[in-house]
Biopython code that builds the backbone (N, CA, C, O; Angstrom):
import numpy as np
from Bio.PDB.StructureBuilder import StructureBuilder

atoms = [
    (1, "UNK", "N", (59.451, 6.174, -150.372)),
    (1, "UNK", "CA", (59.382, 5.897, -151.767)),
    (1, "UNK", "C", (59.080, 4.289, -151.956)),
    (1, "UNK", "O", (58.295, 3.857, -152.800)),
    (2, "UNK", "N", (59.888, 3.405, -150.962)),
    (2, "UNK", "CA", (58.794, 1.744, -150.994)),
    (2, "UNK", "C", (57.539, 1.581, -149.922)),
    (2, "UNK", "O", (57.040, 0.477, -149.703)),
    (3, "UNK", "N", (57.158, 2.587, -149.387)),
    (3, "UNK", "CA", (56.333, 3.048, -148.488)),
    (3, "UNK", "C", (55.021, 2.648, -149.298)),
    (3, "UNK", "O", (54.058, 1.926, -149.041)),
    (4, "UNK", "N", (55.495, 3.632, -150.671)),
    (4, "UNK", "CA", (54.415, 3.942, -151.564)),
    (4, "UNK", "C", (53.900, 2.971, -152.707)),
    (4, "UNK", "O", (52.875, 2.731, -153.344)),
    (5, "UNK", "N", (55.043, 2.611, -152.605)),
    (5, "UNK", "CA", (54.927, 1.164, -154.104)),
    (5, "UNK", "C", (54.479, -0.341, -153.519)),
    (5, "UNK", "O", (54.164, -1.286, -154.242)),
    (6, "UNK", "N", (54.516, -0.360, -152.093)),
    (6, "UNK", "CA", (53.551, -1.534, -150.865)),
    (6, "UNK", "C", (52.610, -1.278, -151.176)),
    (6, "UNK", "O", (51.919, -2.150, -151.702)),
    (7, "UNK", "N", (52.004, 0.310, -150.977)),
    (7, "UNK", "CA", (50.211, 0.657, -150.870)),
    (7, "UNK", "C", (49.559, 0.430, -152.346)),
    (7, "UNK", "O", (48.440, -0.007, -152.617)),
    (8, "UNK", "N", (50.505, 0.822, -153.138)),
    (8, "UNK", "CA", (49.443, 0.776, -154.394)),
    (8, "UNK", "C", (49.579, -0.616, -154.722)),
    (8, "UNK", "O", (48.450, -1.089, -154.853)),
    (9, "UNK", "N", (50.465, -1.466, -154.909)),
    (9, "UNK", "CA", (50.334, -3.008, -154.734)),
    (9, "UNK", "C", (49.013, -3.038, -154.046)),
    (9, "UNK", "O", (47.920, -3.166, -154.597)),
    (10, "UNK", "N", (49.209, -2.928, -152.992)),
    (10, "UNK", "CA", (47.782, -3.428, -152.419)),
    (10, "UNK", "C", (46.584, -3.201, -152.466)),
    (10, "UNK", "O", (45.684, -3.922, -152.036)),
    (11, "UNK", "N", (46.443, -1.636, -153.274)),
    (11, "UNK", "CA", (45.290, -1.170, -153.532)),
    (11, "UNK", "C", (44.833, -1.882, -154.878)),
    (11, "UNK", "O", (43.666, -2.165, -155.150)),
    (12, "UNK", "N", (46.099, -2.158, -155.785)),
    (12, "UNK", "CA", (45.458, -3.074, -156.830)),
    (12, "UNK", "C", (45.324, -4.349, -156.670)),
    (12, "UNK", "O", (45.223, -4.879, -157.776)),
    (13, "UNK", "N", (45.263, -5.286, -155.608)),
    (13, "UNK", "CA", (45.226, -6.039, -155.166)),
    (13, "UNK", "C", (43.723, -6.049, -154.486)),
    (13, "UNK", "O", (42.823, -6.884, -154.578)),
    (14, "UNK", "N", (43.774, -5.208, -154.002)),
    (14, "UNK", "CA", (42.097, -4.771, -153.027)),
    (14, "UNK", "C", (40.939, -5.001, -154.462)),
    (14, "UNK", "O", (40.003, -5.797, -154.535)),
    (15, "UNK", "N", (41.378, -4.071, -155.417)),
    (15, "UNK", "CA", (40.363, -3.541, -156.683)),
    (15, "UNK", "C", (40.363, -5.433, -157.373)),
    (15, "UNK", "O", (39.151, -5.556, -157.550)),
    (16, "UNK", "N", (40.680, -6.135, -157.595)),
    (16, "UNK", "CA", (40.811, -7.221, -158.435)),
    (16, "UNK", "C", (38.886, -7.619, -157.373)),
    (16, "UNK", "O", (38.791, -7.223, -156.211)),
    (17, "UNK", "N", (37.883, -8.241, -157.932)),
    (17, "UNK", "CA", (37.052, -8.286, -158.233)),
    (17, "UNK", "C", (37.173, -9.896, -157.440)),
    (17, "UNK", "O", (37.795, -10.858, -157.890)),
    (18, "UNK", "N", (36.318, -9.841, -156.037)),
    (18, "UNK", "CA", (36.334, -10.988, -155.306)),
    (18, "UNK", "C", (37.262, -10.973, -154.174)),
    (18, "UNK", "O", (37.073, -11.950, -153.449)),
    (19, "UNK", "N", (38.242, -10.165, -153.754)),
    (19, "UNK", "CA", (39.399, -10.030, -153.149)),
    (19, "UNK", "C", (38.295, -8.825, -151.538)),
    (19, "UNK", "O", (37.785, -7.706, -151.492)),
    (20, "UNK", "N", (38.484, -10.093, -150.491)),
    (20, "UNK", "CA", (37.860, -9.471, -149.485)),
    (20, "UNK", "C", (39.242, -8.904, -148.519)),
    (20, "UNK", "O", (39.280, -7.868, -147.855)),
    (21, "UNK", "N", (40.304, -9.911, -148.680)),
    (21, "UNK", "CA", (41.593, -9.290, -147.324)),
    (21, "UNK", "C", (42.489, -9.528, -148.788)),
    (21, "UNK", "O", (42.240, -9.854, -149.948)),
    (22, "UNK", "N", (43.626, -9.168, -148.007)),
    (22, "UNK", "CA", (44.730, -9.375, -148.746)),
    (22, "UNK", "C", (46.448, -8.795, -147.825)),
    (22, "UNK", "O", (46.763, -7.870, -147.076)),
    (23, "UNK", "N", (47.009, -9.741, -148.332)),
    (23, "UNK", "CA", (48.435, -9.179, -147.662)),
    (23, "UNK", "C", (49.897, -9.526, -148.570)),
    (23, "UNK", "O", (49.887, -10.651, -149.070)),
    (24, "UNK", "N", (50.973, -8.806, -148.800)),
    (24, "UNK", "CA", (52.126, -8.221, -149.147)),
    (24, "UNK", "C", (52.763, -8.995, -148.224)),
    (24, "UNK", "O", (52.659, -8.638, -147.051)),
    (25, "UNK", "N", (53.669, -10.389, -148.584)),
    (25, "UNK", "CA", (54.411, -10.926, -147.434)),
    (25, "UNK", "C", (55.554, -10.823, -148.124)),
    (25, "UNK", "O", (55.645, -10.745, -149.349)),
    (26, "UNK", "N", (56.824, -10.822, -146.990)),
    (26, "UNK", "CA", (58.070, -11.572, -147.346)),
    (26, "UNK", "C", (58.124, -13.186, -147.573)),
    (26, "UNK", "O", (57.254, -13.953, -147.162)),
    (27, "UNK", "N", (59.407, -13.612, -148.367)),
    (27, "UNK", "CA", (58.918, -14.244, -148.413)),
    (27, "UNK", "C", (59.868, -15.113, -146.508)),
    (27, "UNK", "O", (60.224, -16.256, -146.224)),
    (28, "UNK", "N", (59.890, -14.103, -145.923)),
    (28, "UNK", "CA", (60.371, -15.331, -144.124)),
    (28, "UNK", "C", (58.945, -15.057, -143.419)),
    (28, "UNK", "O", (58.739, -15.436, -142.265)),
    (29, "UNK", "N", (57.898, -14.324, -144.238)),
    (29, "UNK", "CA", (56.530, -14.345, -143.192)),
    (29, "UNK", "C", (56.520, -13.006, -142.944)),
    (29, "UNK", "O", (56.761, -13.097, -141.740)),
    (30, "UNK", "N", (56.452, -12.108, -143.090)),
    (30, "UNK", "CA", (56.502, -10.265, -142.166)),
    (30, "UNK", "C", (56.254, -9.673, -143.519)),
    (30, "UNK", "O", (56.854, -9.601, -144.591)),
    (31, "UNK", "N", (54.397, -9.031, -142.692)),
    (31, "UNK", "CA", (53.677, -8.833, -143.665)),
    (31, "UNK", "C", (54.384, -7.240, -143.952)),
    (31, "UNK", "O", (54.408, -6.206, -143.284)),
    (32, "UNK", "N", (54.790, -7.530, -144.949)),
    (32, "UNK", "CA", (55.149, -5.735, -145.862)),
    (32, "UNK", "C", (53.739, -4.395, -145.991)),
    (32, "UNK", "O", (53.693, -3.165, -145.967)),
    (33, "UNK", "N", (52.988, -5.262, -146.098)),
    (33, "UNK", "CA", (51.392, -4.579, -146.610)),
    (33, "UNK", "C", (49.894, -5.155, -146.428)),
    (33, "UNK", "O", (49.834, -6.374, -146.269)),
    (34, "UNK", "N", (48.678, -4.440, -146.430)),
    (34, "UNK", "CA", (48.158, -5.438, -146.125)),
    (34, "UNK", "C", (46.211, -4.267, -146.084)),
    (34, "UNK", "O", (46.118, -3.142, -145.593)),
    (35, "UNK", "N", (45.232, -4.926, -146.634)),
    (35, "UNK", "CA", (44.156, -4.709, -146.250)),
    (35, "UNK", "C", (43.475, -5.856, -145.594)),
    (35, "UNK", "O", (43.639, -6.867, -146.277)),
    (36, "UNK", "N", (42.907, -6.034, -144.731)),
    (36, "UNK", "CA", (42.164, -7.327, -143.646)),
    (36, "UNK", "C", (40.517, -6.321, -143.638)),
    (36, "UNK", "O", (40.499, -5.107, -143.434)),
    (37, "UNK", "N", (39.236, -7.187, -143.910)),
    (37, "UNK", "CA", (38.425, -6.979, -143.755)),
    (37, "UNK", "C", (37.891, -7.628, -142.011)),
    (37, "UNK", "O", (36.826, -7.348, -141.460)),
    (38, "UNK", "N", (38.626, -8.225, -141.639)),
    (38, "UNK", "CA", (38.692, -8.701, -140.701)),
    (38, "UNK", "C", (39.519, -9.176, -139.481)),
    (38, "UNK", "O", (40.462, -9.902, -139.795)),
    (39, "UNK", "N", (39.409, -8.984, -138.466)),
    (39, "UNK", "CA", (40.044, -9.456, -137.269)),
    (39, "UNK", "C", (40.931, -10.672, -137.562)),
    (39, "UNK", "O", (40.186, -11.577, -137.939)),
    (40, "UNK", "N", (41.904, -10.977, -137.551)),
    (40, "UNK", "CA", (43.631, -11.494, -137.272)),
    (40, "UNK", "C", (44.136, -11.563, -136.685)),
    (40, "UNK", "O", (44.023, -10.579, -135.954)),
    (41, "UNK", "N", (45.389, -12.711, -136.098)),
    (41, "UNK", "CA", (46.771, -12.701, -135.623)),
    (41, "UNK", "C", (47.290, -12.487, -137.366)),
    (41, "UNK", "O", (47.387, -13.228, -138.344)),
    (42, "UNK", "N", (47.561, -10.905, -137.041)),
    (42, "UNK", "CA", (48.339, -10.733, -138.563)),
    (42, "UNK", "C", (49.634, -11.409, -139.257)),
    (42, "UNK", "O", (49.910, -11.827, -140.382)),
    (43, "UNK", "N", (50.730, -11.228, -137.156)),
    (43, "UNK", "CA", (51.681, -11.990, -137.529)),
    (43, "UNK", "C", (51.875, -13.174, -138.209)),
    (43, "UNK", "O", (52.680, -13.456, -139.096)),
    (44, "UNK", "N", (50.472, -14.245, -137.316)),
    (44, "UNK", "CA", (51.013, -15.708, -137.849)),
    (44, "UNK", "C", (50.252, -15.915, -138.980)),
    (44, "UNK", "O", (50.431, -17.031, -139.468)),
    (45, "UNK", "N", (49.332, -15.096, -139.655)),
    (45, "UNK", "CA", (48.517, -15.027, -141.127)),
    (45, "UNK", "C", (50.223, -15.001, -141.756)),
    (45, "UNK", "O", (50.860, -15.989, -142.120)),
    (46, "UNK", "N", (50.528, -14.074, -141.749)),
    (46, "UNK", "CA", (52.086, -13.757, -142.615)),
    (46, "UNK", "C", (52.942, -15.246, -142.207)),
    (46, "UNK", "O", (53.277, -15.858, -143.221)),
    (47, "UNK", "N", (53.078, -15.474, -141.765)),
    (47, "UNK", "CA", (54.194, -16.888, -141.361)),
    (47, "UNK", "C", (53.948, -18.126, -142.004)),
    (47, "UNK", "O", (54.454, -19.022, -142.679)),
    (48, "UNK", "N", (52.847, -17.699, -141.417)),
    (48, "UNK", "CA", (52.091, -19.572, -142.166)),
    (48, "UNK", "C", (51.688, -19.017, -143.421)),
    (48, "UNK", "O", (51.636, -19.951, -144.221)),
    (49, "UNK", "N", (51.371, -17.921, -143.980)),
    (49, "UNK", "CA", (50.932, -17.940, -145.451)),
    (49, "UNK", "C", (52.753, -18.194, -146.438)),
    (49, "UNK", "O", (53.060, -18.458, -147.600)),
    (50, "UNK", "N", (53.361, -17.982, -145.426)),
    (50, "UNK", "CA", (55.192, -17.832, -146.069)),
    (50, "UNK", "C", (55.261, -19.493, -146.034)),
    (50, "UNK", "O", (55.660, -20.123, -147.013)),
    (51, "UNK", "N", (54.818, -20.157, -144.771)),
    (51, "UNK", "CA", (55.438, -21.888, -144.155)),
    (51, "UNK", "C", (55.026, -22.142, -145.373)),
    (51, "UNK", "O", (55.784, -22.446, -146.295)),
    (52, "UNK", "N", (53.688, -22.026, -145.467)),
    (52, "UNK", "CA", (52.450, -22.651, -147.046)),
    (52, "UNK", "C", (53.476, -22.565, -147.919)),
    (52, "UNK", "O", (54.623, -22.992, -147.787)),
    (53, "UNK", "N", (52.939, -21.931, -148.901)),
    (53, "UNK", "CA", (54.288, -21.749, -150.352)),
    (53, "UNK", "C", (55.497, -22.510, -149.597)),
    (53, "UNK", "O", (55.408, -23.650, -150.052)),
    (54, "UNK", "N", (56.692, -22.496, -148.594)),
    (54, "UNK", "CA", (57.570, -22.719, -149.232)),
    (54, "UNK", "C", (57.442, -24.140, -148.696)),
    (54, "UNK", "O", (58.512, -24.566, -148.262)),
    (55, "UNK", "N", (56.246, -25.125, -148.597)),
    (55, "UNK", "CA", (56.366, -26.357, -148.526)),
    (55, "UNK", "C", (55.796, -26.588, -149.379)),
    (55, "UNK", "O", (56.202, -27.581, -149.984)),
    (56, "UNK", "N", (54.611, -25.914, -149.942)),
    (56, "UNK", "CA", (53.937, -27.153, -151.568)),
    (56, "UNK", "C", (55.476, -25.731, -152.532)),
    (56, "UNK", "O", (54.878, -24.690, -152.259)),
    (57, "UNK", "N", (56.148, -25.479, -152.929)),
    (57, "UNK", "CA", (57.578, -25.501, -153.472)),
    (57, "UNK", "C", (58.596, -26.562, -153.021)),
    (57, "UNK", "O", (59.520, -26.995, -153.709)),
    (58, "UNK", "N", (58.352, -26.842, -152.020)),
    (58, "UNK", "CA", (59.032, -28.275, -151.285)),
    (58, "UNK", "C", (58.439, -29.630, -152.454)),
    (58, "UNK", "O", (58.989, -30.450, -153.188)),
    (59, "UNK", "N", (57.354, -29.349, -152.178)),
    (59, "UNK", "CA", (56.583, -30.975, -152.651)),
    (59, "UNK", "C", (56.704, -30.941, -154.015)),
    (59, "UNK", "O", (56.969, -31.947, -154.674)),
    (60, "UNK", "N", (56.435, -29.281, -154.732)),
    (60, "UNK", "CA", (56.959, -29.597, -155.762)),
    (60, "UNK", "C", (58.616, -29.595, -156.534)),
    (60, "UNK", "O", (58.864, -29.438, -157.730)),
    (61, "UNK", "N", (59.216, -29.737, -155.832)),
    (61, "UNK", "CA", (60.775, -30.015, -155.947)),
    (61, "UNK", "C", (60.395, -31.457, -156.413)),
    (61, "UNK", "O", (60.254, -31.985, -157.516)),
    (62, "UNK", "N", (60.285, -31.882, -155.098)),
    (62, "UNK", "CA", (60.725, -33.232, -154.800)),
    (62, "UNK", "C", (59.452, -33.891, -156.216)),
    (62, "UNK", "O", (59.815, -35.040, -156.467)),
    (63, "UNK", "N", (58.556, -33.623, -156.856)),
    (63, "UNK", "CA", (57.790, -34.304, -157.728)),
    (63, "UNK", "C", (58.187, -34.033, -158.990)),
    (63, "UNK", "O", (57.837, -34.741, -159.934)),
    (64, "UNK", "N", (59.451, -32.301, -159.206)),
    (64, "UNK", "CA", (59.634, -32.141, -160.095)),
    (64, "UNK", "C", (58.722, -31.861, -161.400)),
    (64, "UNK", "O", (58.619, -32.167, -162.588)),
    (65, "UNK", "N", (57.946, -30.827, -160.069)),
    (65, "UNK", "CA", (56.946, -29.606, -161.000)),
    (65, "UNK", "C", (57.745, -28.796, -161.929)),
    (65, "UNK", "O", (58.944, -28.852, -161.655)),
    (66, "UNK", "N", (57.423, -27.968, -163.069)),
    (66, "UNK", "CA", (57.964, -27.113, -163.811)),
    (66, "UNK", "C", (57.841, -25.788, -162.729)),
    (66, "UNK", "O", (58.878, -25.271, -162.312)),
    (67, "UNK", "N", (56.340, -25.217, -162.254)),
    (67, "UNK", "CA", (56.377, -24.187, -161.386)),
    (67, "UNK", "C", (55.397, -24.549, -160.639)),
    (67, "UNK", "O", (54.507, -25.357, -160.905)),
    (68, "UNK", "N", (55.648, -23.631, -159.207)),
    (68, "UNK", "CA", (54.330, -23.385, -158.792)),
    (68, "UNK", "C", (53.605, -22.283, -158.812)),
    (68, "UNK", "O", (54.080, -21.240, -158.362)),
    (69, "UNK", "N", (52.372, -22.333, -159.321)),
    (69, "UNK", "CA", (51.930, -21.190, -160.034)),
    (69, "UNK", "C", (50.937, -20.012, -158.442)),
    (69, "UNK", "O", (50.642, -18.820, -158.519)),
    (70, "UNK", "N", (50.630, -21.215, -156.925)),
    (70, "UNK", "CA", (49.439, -20.523, -156.507)),
    (70, "UNK", "C", (49.151, -22.073, -155.631)),
    (70, "UNK", "O", (49.361, -23.177, -156.133)),
    (71, "UNK", "N", (48.606, -21.826, -154.163)),
    (71, "UNK", "CA", (47.887, -22.545, -153.687)),
    (71, "UNK", "C", (47.000, -22.164, -152.739)),
    (71, "UNK", "O", (47.166, -21.302, -151.876)),
    (72, "UNK", "N", (45.806, -23.015, -152.985)),
    (72, "UNK", "CA", (44.340, -22.775, -152.688)),
    (72, "UNK", "C", (43.834, -23.833, -151.988)),
    (72, "UNK", "O", (43.712, -25.045, -152.162)),
    (73, "UNK", "N", (43.457, -22.660, -150.760)),
    (73, "UNK", "CA", (43.086, -23.423, -149.425)),
    (73, "UNK", "C", (41.614, -23.143, -149.785)),
    (73, "UNK", "O", (41.222, -22.217, -150.495)),
    (74, "UNK", "N", (40.793, -24.165, -149.136)),
    (74, "UNK", "CA", (39.689, -24.127, -149.751)),
    (74, "UNK", "C", (39.059, -24.542, -148.349)),
    (74, "UNK", "O", (39.420, -25.529, -147.708)),
    (75, "UNK", "N", (37.811, -23.419, -147.868)),
    (75, "UNK", "CA", (37.004, -24.246, -147.110)),
    (75, "UNK", "C", (35.247, -23.594, -147.129)),
    (75, "UNK", "O", (34.654, -22.752, -147.803)),
    (76, "UNK", "N", (34.880, -24.516, -145.997)),
    (76, "UNK", "CA", (32.850, -23.746, -146.655)),
    (76, "UNK", "C", (32.997, -22.722, -146.773)),
    (76, "UNK", "O", (32.201, -22.515, -147.688)),
    (77, "UNK", "N", (33.451, -21.749, -146.547)),
    (77, "UNK", "CA", (32.913, -20.633, -146.206)),
    (77, "UNK", "C", (34.241, -19.645, -147.061)),
    (77, "UNK", "O", (33.998, -18.778, -147.900)),
    (78, "UNK", "N", (35.560, -20.026, -146.615)),
    (78, "UNK", "CA", (36.139, -19.091, -146.744)),
    (78, "UNK", "C", (37.175, -20.298, -148.282)),
    (78, "UNK", "O", (37.169, -21.465, -148.673)),
    (79, "UNK", "N", (37.962, -18.836, -148.640)),
    (79, "UNK", "CA", (39.227, -19.773, -149.918)),
    (79, "UNK", "C", (39.619, -18.137, -149.356)),
    (79, "UNK", "O", (39.022, -17.087, -149.120)),
    (80, "UNK", "N", (41.329, -18.797, -149.309)),
    (80, "UNK", "CA", (42.458, -18.404, -149.346)),
    (80, "UNK", "C", (43.462, -18.708, -150.323)),
    (80, "UNK", "O", (43.785, -19.889, -150.191)),
    (81, "UNK", "N", (43.995, -18.230, -151.106)),
    (81, "UNK", "CA", (45.078, -17.918, -152.501)),
    (81, "UNK", "C", (46.377, -17.203, -151.653)),
    (81, "UNK", "O", (46.603, -16.158, -151.042)),
    (82, "UNK", "N", (47.063, -18.442, -152.018)),
    (82, "UNK", "CA", (48.844, -17.437, -151.866)),
    (82, "UNK", "C", (49.287, -17.908, -153.255)),
    (82, "UNK", "O", (49.093, -18.960, -153.863)),
    (83, "UNK", "N", (50.160, -16.416, -153.651)),
    (83, "UNK", "CA", (50.966, -16.737, -154.868)),
    (83, "UNK", "C", (52.332, -16.146, -154.285)),
    (83, "UNK", "O", (52.529, -15.425, -153.307)),
    (84, "UNK", "N", (53.242, -16.722, -155.262)),
    (84, "UNK", "CA", (54.750, -16.465, -154.911)),
    (84, "UNK", "C", (54.631, -15.039, -155.849)),
    (84, "UNK", "O", (54.073, -14.954, -156.943)),
    (85, "UNK", "N", (55.331, -13.930, -155.089)),
    (85, "UNK", "CA", (55.472, -12.575, -156.606)),
    (85, "UNK", "C", (56.601, -12.255, -156.489)),
    (85, "UNK", "O", (56.988, -11.249, -155.895)),
    (86, "UNK", "N", (57.545, -13.380, -157.253)),
    (86, "UNK", "CA", (59.728, -12.936, -157.138)),
    (86, "UNK", "C", (60.376, -13.534, -156.074)),
    (86, "UNK", "O", (59.951, -14.234, -155.155)),
    (87, "UNK", "N", (61.062, -13.287, -156.251)),
    (87, "UNK", "CA", (62.188, -14.465, -155.166)),
    (87, "UNK", "C", (61.717, -13.919, -154.044)),
    (87, "UNK", "O", (61.649, -14.811, -153.198)),
    (88, "UNK", "N", (61.313, -12.770, -153.568)),
    (88, "UNK", "CA", (61.977, -11.970, -152.314)),
    (88, "UNK", "C", (60.258, -12.142, -151.355)),
    (88, "UNK", "O", (60.312, -12.117, -150.125)),
    (89, "UNK", "N", (58.253, -12.376, -152.366)),
    (89, "UNK", "CA", (57.551, -11.764, -152.263)),
    (89, "UNK", "C", (56.401, -12.786, -152.150)),
    (89, "UNK", "O", (56.440, -13.789, -152.861)),
    (90, "UNK", "N", (55.475, -12.602, -151.372)),
    (90, "UNK", "CA", (54.033, -13.826, -151.961)),
    (90, "UNK", "C", (53.082, -12.443, -151.866)),
    (90, "UNK", "O", (53.525, -11.296, -151.808)),
    (91, "UNK", "N", (51.810, -12.793, -151.864)),
    (91, "UNK", "CA", (50.708, -12.122, -152.012)),
    (91, "UNK", "C", (49.681, -13.515, -151.404)),
    (91, "UNK", "O", (49.481, -14.581, -151.987)),
    (92, "UNK", "N", (49.329, -13.220, -150.516)),
    (92, "UNK", "CA", (47.740, -14.074, -149.639)),
    (92, "UNK", "C", (46.997, -13.043, -150.117)),
    (92, "UNK", "O", (47.099, -11.817, -150.160)),
    (93, "UNK", "N", (45.912, -14.204, -150.604)),
    (93, "UNK", "CA", (44.507, -13.166, -150.766)),
    (93, "UNK", "C", (43.257, -14.029, -149.379)),
    (93, "UNK", "O", (43.519, -15.054, -148.750)),
    (94, "UNK", "N", (41.946, -13.176, -149.265)),
    (94, "UNK", "CA", (41.336, -14.331, -148.695)),
    (94, "UNK", "C", (40.347, -13.640, -149.414)),
    (94, "UNK", "O", (40.353, -12.420, -149.574)),
    (95, "UNK", "N", (38.991, -14.872, -150.107)),
    (95, "UNK", "CA", (38.168, -14.589, -150.781)),
    (95, "UNK", "C", (36.731, -14.286, -150.743)),
    (95, "UNK", "O", (36.015, -15.258, -150.502)),
    (96, "UNK", "N", (36.039, -12.952, -150.960)),
    (96, "UNK", "CA", (34.863, -13.392, -150.745)),
    (96, "UNK", "C", (33.758, -14.365, -150.799)),
    (96, "UNK", "O", (33.247, -14.604, -151.893)),
    (97, "UNK", "N", (33.388, -14.877, -149.866)),
    (97, "UNK", "CA", (32.607, -15.955, -150.377)),
    (97, "UNK", "C", (31.762, -16.172, -151.746)),
    (97, "UNK", "O", (31.761, -17.161, -152.478)),
    (98, "UNK", "N", (30.959, -14.810, -151.889)),
    (98, "UNK", "CA", (31.057, -14.792, -153.760)),
    (98, "UNK", "C", (31.640, -15.124, -154.634)),
    (98, "UNK", "O", (31.188, -15.580, -155.683)),
    (99, "UNK", "N", (32.895, -14.927, -154.308)),
    (99, "UNK", "CA", (34.131, -14.845, -155.460)),
    (99, "UNK", "C", (34.636, -16.234, -156.315)),
    (99, "UNK", "O", (34.747, -17.311, -155.728)),
    (100, "UNK", "N", (34.844, -16.130, -157.344)),
    (100, "UNK", "CA", (35.239, -17.071, -158.082)),
    (100, "UNK", "C", (37.035, -17.225, -158.196)),
    (100, "UNK", "O", (38.013, -16.495, -158.355)),
    (101, "UNK", "N", (36.797, -18.288, -158.053)),
    (101, "UNK", "CA", (38.606, -18.569, -157.521)),
    (101, "UNK", "C", (39.468, -18.357, -158.550)),
    (101, "UNK", "O", (40.579, -17.828, -158.556)),
    (102, "UNK", "N", (38.559, -19.027, -159.762)),
    (102, "UNK", "CA", (39.482, -19.432, -160.981)),
    (102, "UNK", "C", (40.109, -17.595, -161.621)),
    (102, "UNK", "O", (41.209, -17.200, -162.010)),
    (103, "UNK", "N", (39.063, -17.060, -161.485)),
    (103, "UNK", "CA", (38.587, -15.546, -162.768)),
    (103, "UNK", "C", (40.086, -14.657, -161.654)),
    (103, "UNK", "O", (40.904, -13.894, -162.168)),
    (104, "UNK", "N", (40.081, -15.133, -159.755)),
    (104, "UNK", "CA", (40.745, -14.154, -158.921)),
    (104, "UNK", "C", (42.687, -14.883, -159.321)),
    (104, "UNK", "O", (43.765, -14.332, -159.547)),
    (105, "UNK", "N", (42.343, -15.960, -159.244)),
    (105, "UNK", "CA", (43.520, -16.214, -159.711)),
    (105, "UNK", "C", (44.097, -15.758, -161.010)),
    (105, "UNK", "O", (45.267, -15.393, -160.895)),
    (106, "UNK", "N", (43.651, -15.686, -162.092)),
    (106, "UNK", "CA", (43.750, -15.499, -163.519)),
    (106, "UNK", "C", (43.918, -13.826, -162.726)),
    (106, "UNK", "O", (44.814, -13.385, -162.006)),
    (107, "UNK", "N", (42.923, -13.332, -163.118)),
    (107, "UNK", "CA", (43.960, -11.563, -162.058)),
    (107, "UNK", "C", (44.468, -10.954, -161.276)),
    (107, "UNK", "O", (44.539, -9.759, -160.988)),
    (108, "UNK", "N", (44.881, -11.937, -160.880)),
    (108, "UNK", "CA", (46.387, -11.832, -159.574)),
    (108, "UNK", "C", (47.501, -12.317, -160.972)),
    (108, "UNK", "O", (48.281, -11.415, -161.277)),
    (109, "UNK", "N", (47.588, -13.210, -161.547)),
    (109, "UNK", "CA", (49.020, -13.630, -161.775)),
    (109, "UNK", "C", (49.684, -12.245, -162.378)),
    (109, "UNK", "O", (50.856, -12.096, -162.032)),
    (110, "UNK", "N", (48.979, -10.893, -163.472)),
    (110, "UNK", "CA", (50.025, -10.490, -163.787)),
    (110, "UNK", "C", (50.282, -9.577, -162.643)),
    (110, "UNK", "O", (51.066, -8.628, -162.636)),
    (111, "UNK", "N", (49.635, -9.928, -161.824)),
    (111, "UNK", "CA", (49.896, -8.645, -160.201)),
    (111, "UNK", "C", (51.493, -9.064, -159.501)),
    (111, "UNK", "O", (52.524, -8.518, -159.107)),
    (112, "UNK", "N", (50.957, -10.246, -159.643)),
    (112, "UNK", "CA", (52.205, -10.602, -158.598)),
    (112, "UNK", "C", (53.639, -10.642, -159.398)),
    (112, "UNK", "O", (54.770, -10.418, -158.966)),
    (113, "UNK", "N", (53.097, -11.089, -161.020)),
    (113, "UNK", "CA", (54.513, -11.166, -161.585)),
    (113, "UNK", "C", (55.500, -9.158, -161.969)),
    (113, "UNK", "O", (56.680, -8.837, -162.108)),
    (114, "UNK", "N", (54.690, -8.673, -161.981)),
    (114, "UNK", "CA", (54.891, -6.746, -161.676)),
    (114, "UNK", "C", (55.493, -6.806, -160.136)),
    (114, "UNK", "O", (56.541, -6.214, -159.876)),
    (115, "UNK", "N", (54.970, -7.351, -159.402)),
    (115, "UNK", "CA", (55.810, -6.967, -158.234)),
    (115, "UNK", "C", (56.777, -8.179, -157.667)),
    (115, "UNK", "O", (57.542, -8.096, -156.706)),
    (116, "UNK", "N", (56.555, -9.282, -158.477)),
    (116, "UNK", "CA", (57.994, -9.829, -158.394)),
    (116, "UNK", "C", (59.717, -9.106, -159.483)),
    (116, "UNK", "O", (60.942, -9.189, -159.392)),
    (117, "UNK", "N", (58.941, -8.620, -160.167)),
    (117, "UNK", "CA", (60.061, -7.967, -161.518)),
    (117, "UNK", "C", (60.193, -6.401, -160.173)),
    (117, "UNK", "O", (61.263, -5.793, -160.208)),
    (118, "UNK", "N", (58.996, -5.851, -159.021)),
    (118, "UNK", "CA", (59.793, -4.319, -159.209)),
    (118, "UNK", "C", (60.199, -4.719, -157.708)),
    (118, "UNK", "O", (61.185, -4.036, -157.431)),
    (119, "UNK", "N", (59.923, -5.372, -156.844)),
    (119, "UNK", "CA", (60.397, -6.020, -155.934)),
    (119, "UNK", "C", (61.481, -7.158, -155.559)),
    (119, "UNK", "O", (61.612, -7.525, -154.391)),
]
sb = StructureBuilder()
sb.init_structure("model")
sb.init_model(0)
sb.init_chain("A")
sb.init_seg("    ")
for serial, (resi, resn, name, xyz) in enumerate(atoms, 1):
    if name == "N":
        sb.init_residue(resn, " ", resi, " ")
    sb.init_atom(name, np.array(xyz, "f"), 0.0, 1.0, " ", f" {name:<3s}", serial, name[0])
structure = sb.get_structure()
């Protein structure tokens, strides 16, 4: 049942226009579900996504930010977005080169909320 729930969430994330690859990752960095369009070191991707989010949340706490919505990493040809999905999970996505990061972010918000409530 959990496996099916995770697969359904991955399919929902994949259906968002502009997402090339995605992973549902535990807060301790273990990939629970994924769809990658490229070869990459999956364990490192999960672990580093969790580290990036935890670090950003720590910085946010230091400066008394109300809530951390997401972290966006932008390079010349690639954008990665990491969002918390409740207390136990996060979602990390790699955007297609043509994607609108703001539109993807807006589309991901209700999905990560649902994941947080369900898991």
